[in-house]
N, C-alpha and C positions, 0 to 999 in steps of 0.2 A: 792389430785388431784383436787378436786372441788374448793378449795380456789384460786389457781392461775388462773383457768378458770374464776371464778367469778370476780376477779380483772381485768382481760383482758376485760371482757364483760363490766364492769362498765367504765373502761377507754375509751373503744370504743364509748360507748353511750355519755359520756361527751365530747369527741373530736368531735363527729358528731353534737352535739348541739352548739358548738362554732361557732360563726360567721366566715365565710371564711376570712373575712378581718382581723380578730384578730389572724389568724394563722401566725406563723413565716415562712419566706421563707425557703424552704428546697429543695435542688437540686434533691433529689430523688422523692419527691411528687409534684414537680413543675408542671408537665404536667396535673395531675389530679386536682390540685388546680386551674390552669388557666381555665380549663373547667367549674368548679363551679363558679369561679369569673366572667367568661364571662356572665353567667346567672344572677348573683347577681348585676352587675354594668350596668349603661347605657353605650351605645357605646363610648361616648366621654371620660368618665372616664376610661373605659377599655383600650382605645388607649393610654391614658396618663400612665396608669399603665404598659402596655406592653412596651412602649417606655422607661420608666424609668428603667424597669428591664434590658433592653438591654444596656442603657447608663451606669448604675451602674456596670453591668458585665464588660463592656469595661474599665471602670475606676477603676476596682477592688474595688468597693464600699463594704460597710459592710453589704451585703445582708443577710448573715446567722443570723445576730443579729436583723434584722428588720421584723416587721409584714407587711402584704400586705397593711394595712391601712397607716403605716408609709411610705412605698415605694410610695404609691399614693400621700400622702401629700408632700413628697419630689419632686415628679414630678410636682405637681401643683405649688409649690414654684419656681422651676426651670423655668417653663413655664412663670410665671409672670415676673421673672427676665429677661428672654430673650425678652419678649414683651416690657418691659421698656427700655432695651438696644436698641432694634430696633427703638423705638420711639425717643430716644435721637440721634441715628445715623441719622434718617430721618430728625430731626430738624436741625442738623448740616449741612446736605446736602442741605436742603431747604434754610437755612441762607446763605450758600455759593452762591447758585444760585441767590438769591435776591441781595446779595452784588455784584455779577458779572454783573447783569442787571443794577445796579445803576451806575456802573463805565462806 
């Protein structure tokens, strides 16, 4: 009886020592994980993480196989891509306006 209890206690201690960012996303522990992550991350990173979680859920992304650190990195990469896309689109829009003014 003591051995299974000891194993559970050791597993609990090891799990609690793990950085919250290195935990894998789990639908059941999601709410408690978010509370811990909110304290662990700065507000900007937390917003990127939360937005990425919503986006990946809507896209049926592979959340169950990802750690919160991987989800955050995915969100940062997506944000950079969106910013570059907006810059390109603004450049095209400005070029068109300059072209229209020249004619």
